[in-house]
C-alpha positions in Angstrom: 90.9 92.8 77.1 89.2 89.4 76.9 91.3 88.1 74.1 94.6 89.1 75.6 96.9 86.0 75.2 98.0 84.2 78.3 100.2 81.3 79.1 99.4 78.7 81.8 101.7 78.5 84.7 102.5 75.3 86.6 100.9 76.7 89.7 97.5 77.0 88.1 97.7 80.7 87.4 97.8 82.5 84.0 100.6 84.8 82.8 99.8 87.6 80.2 102.1 86.7 77.2 103.1 90.2 76.4 104.5 92.4 79.2 105.9 95.9 79.6 109.6 95.9 80.6 110.9 98.9 82.6 114.7 98.3 82.6 116.5 101.6 82.2 113.4 103.7 82.8 114.2 106.1 85.6 112.0 106.2 88.7 110.9 109.7 88.0 109.6 108.6 84.6 108.4 105.2 85.4 104.9 106.1 86.6 104.1 107.9 83.3 105.6 105.1 81.2 103.6 102.5 83.0 100.3 104.5 82.8 100.9 104.9 79.0 101.5 101.1 78.7 98.3 100.4 80.6 96.4 102.9 78.4 97.7 101.2 75.3 96.5 97.8 76.6 99.4 96.0 78.4 98.3 93.7 81.2 101.7 92.8 82.7 104.6 94.9 84.0 108.1 93.7 84.9 110.5 95.6 87.2 113.3 94.7 89.6 114.9 96.0 92.7 118.1 96.8 90.8 116.2 99.0 88.3 115.6 101.5 91.2 112.2 102.3 89.7 109.8 100.2 91.8 108.3 103.3 93.5 107.5 104.8 90.1 106.1 101.6 88.7 103.9 101.1 91.8 102.6 104.7 91.4 101.8 104.0 87.7 99.9 100.9 88.7 97.8 102.7 91.4 94.2 101.9 90.8 94.9 99.0 88.4 95.0 95.9 90.6 94.2 93.5 87.8 97.6 94.1 86.2 100.1 91.2 86.5 103.1 92.7 88.4 106.5 91.0 88.7 109.7 92.1 90.4 113.1 90.5 91.2 115.4 90.0 94.1 118.9 91.4 93.4 122.2 89.5 93.8 123.4 91.2 97.0 120.2 90.3 98.7 120.5 86.5 98.3 120.4 84.1 101.1 117.3 83.0 103.1 116.9 85.9 105.6 118.2 88.6 103.2 115.8 87.5 100.5 112.8 87.7 102.9 113.9 91.2 103.9 114.5 92.3 100.3 111.1 91.1 99.3 109.5 93.1 102.0 111.3 96.2 100.8 110.2 95.5 97.2 106.6 95.4 98.4 107.0 98.6 100.4 108.4 100.4 97.3 105.7 99.1 95.1 103.0 100.0 97.6 101.5 96.5 97.5 100.9 93.6 99.9 101.8 91.1 97.3 103.2 90.7 93.8 102.0 88.3 91.1 105.5 87.0 90.4 108.7 87.2 92.4 112.0 86.2 90.7 115.6 85.6 91.8 117.3 87.9 89.3 120.5 85.9 88.7 121.8 82.6 90.1 125.3 84.0 90.9 126.8 80.6 91.3 130.0 82.0 92.8 127.9 83.1 95.9 126.2 79.7 96.1 123.2 81.3 97.8 120.4 80.8 95.3 119.1 77.6 96.8 118.5 79.4 100.1 117.0 82.3 98.2 114.6 79.9 96.5 113.6 78.4 99.8 112.7 82.0 100.9 110.6 82.5 97.8 108.7 79.2 98.5 107.9 80.6 102.0 106.8 84.0 100.5 104.4 82.1 98.2 103.0 80.1 101.0 102.4 83.4 102.9 100.7 85.0 99.9 103.3 87.7 99.5 104.2 86.3 96.1 101.3 84.7 94.2 103.8 82.9 91.9 107.5 82.5 92.1 110.2 82.0 89.5 113.8 82.7 88.5 115.8 84.7 86.0 118.9 83.8 84.1 119.1 80.3 85.6 120.9 77.5 83.7 119.6 73.9 83.5 121.9 72.9 86.4 120.7 75.7 88.5 117.1 74.7 88.0 117.9 71.1 88.9 119.5 72.2 92.2 116.5 74.3 93.4 114.0 71.7 92.5 116.0 68.9 94.1 116.3 71.0 97.2 112.7 72.0 97.6 110.5 69.9 95.2 109.1 73.3 93.9 109.5 74.0 90.2 109.8 77.6 89.2 106.7 79.0 87.3 109.0 80.7 84.8 112.6 81.5 84.0 113.3 84.9 82.5 116.3 84.7 80.2 118.0 86.6 77.4 116.2 85.5 74.2 115.9 87.1 70.8 116.3 86.0 67.2 120.1 86.0 67.4 120.2 84.1 70.6 117.3 81.7 70.8 118.2 79.5 73.8 116.8 76.3 72.2 118.4 73.7 74.6 117.2 75.7 77.6 113.7 76.1 76.1 113.6 72.3 75.8 114.5 71.9 79.5 111.8 74.4 80.4 109.2 72.5 78.3 110.1 69.2 80.0 109.9 70.8 83.5 106.7 72.8 82.8 108.4 76.2 83.1 107.4 79.2 81.1 110.2 80.8 79.1 110.1 84.6 79.4 112.3 86.6 77.1 114.3 89.6 78.3 115.7 91.9 75.6 113.3 90.2 73.2 114.3 92.7 70.5 118.0 92.2 71.0 118.2 95.7 72.5 117.3 96.9 69.0 120.4 95.4 67.5 118.5 92.9 65.3 115.8 95.1 64.0 117.8 96.2 61.0 118.4 92.6 59.9 117.5 92.1 56.2 115.3 89.1 57.1 113.4 91.1 59.7 113.1 94.1 57.4 111.7 91.9 54.6 109.1 90.3 56.8 108.1 93.7 58.1 107.5 94.8 54.5 105.6 91.7 53.7 103.3 92.1 56.7 103.1 95.9 56.8 104.2 95.8 60.4 107.1 97.4 62.3 110.2 95.3 62.7 109.8 95.3 66.4 106.2 93.9 66.1 107.5 91.2 63.8 110.1 90.0 66.3 107.7 90.1 69.2 105.1 88.2 67.1 107.8 85.5 66.6 108.2 85.2 70.4 104.5 84.9 70.9 104.0 82.2 68.2 106.8 80.2 69.9 104.9 80.2 73.1 107.3 82.6 74.8 106.4 85.5 77.1 108.1 88.7 75.9 108.7 91.9 78.0 109.9 94.6 75.6 111.0 97.9 77.1 109.9 101.2 75.5 109.5 104.6 77.1 107.8 106.6 74.4 104.1 106.1 73.5 104.9 105.5 69.8 107.2 102.6 70.5 104.9 101.2 73.2 102.1 101.2 70.7 104.3 99.7 67.9 105.3 96.9 70.2 101.7 96.2 71.2 100.7 95.7 67.6 102.3 92.3 67.7 99.0 91.1 69.0 97.1 92.0 65.9 98.6 89.8 63.1 100.1 86.3 62.5 103.4 85.2 60.8 103.3 82.4 58.4 105.3 79.2 59.0 107.7 80.2 56.3 108.3 83.6 57.9 108.8 82.0 61.3 111.4 79.6 59.8 113.3 82.5 58.3 113.5 84.2 61.7 114.5 80.8 63.3 117.4 80.7 61.0 118.9 83.9 62.5 120.1 82.0 65.6 123.9 82.4 66.2 126.3 80.7 68.5 127.8 84.1 69.4 124.4 85.9 69.7 124.5 86.6 73.4 124.6 90.3 74.3 124.2 90.2 78.0 126.2 88.6 80.8 126.9 84.9 81.0 124.9 83.4 84.0 127.8 81.0 84.6 130.2 83.8 85.6 128.0 86.9 86.3 
């Protein structure tokens, strides 16, 4: 799709702005879900070692080498040598010689191994096993540490981000450092789709509530990776590419941010 929106990465590559998330999709169903997403038009797929569906995702991507694929190193695999070994296992399960993006899944500050893991990712990029490298759930102080240690800035940071939890201070840090912000649980795990503001804008635009929220992400320059397993939901999410929200509608969604909006773990203690 020639007009598929992309975001520039700080390593010179381009990231499709809308991706297909596979969290909680079982390995046995992952191949079918991924094939459906590709058929609908998605050009990026996100998975992770801990999702235990990399084999299915890889099978679903067979014959589609142009799709941007990213996966993540799990917490128990942190440390320089263990990260290298874990990455090799990810590639084996995916059936690929490289991935487009490899991430550290969580900083886990209590382990204090993420700097060594980042050094391993830098090596994997140099070797071509990961074309781009990034992190997930990293705080500003975590980003500073890995950059200070290596001089290498992550291409992206995948964090919890949705209308109830908008991560504005961290997004400002990302913008200053040249890091793309990627939103996990961009729909708030469905919790915010019944919000009266979202419902009203959906009625105004004639779009599904999910598409409205995803459009909000895109217009803020975020990369969103919604998960859906059924074709109807996959198609509904994808329709976010086909319309535009007004500045006034964007502002109404911006106003939904809450101090207590986080629904996932706190990276400081997880």
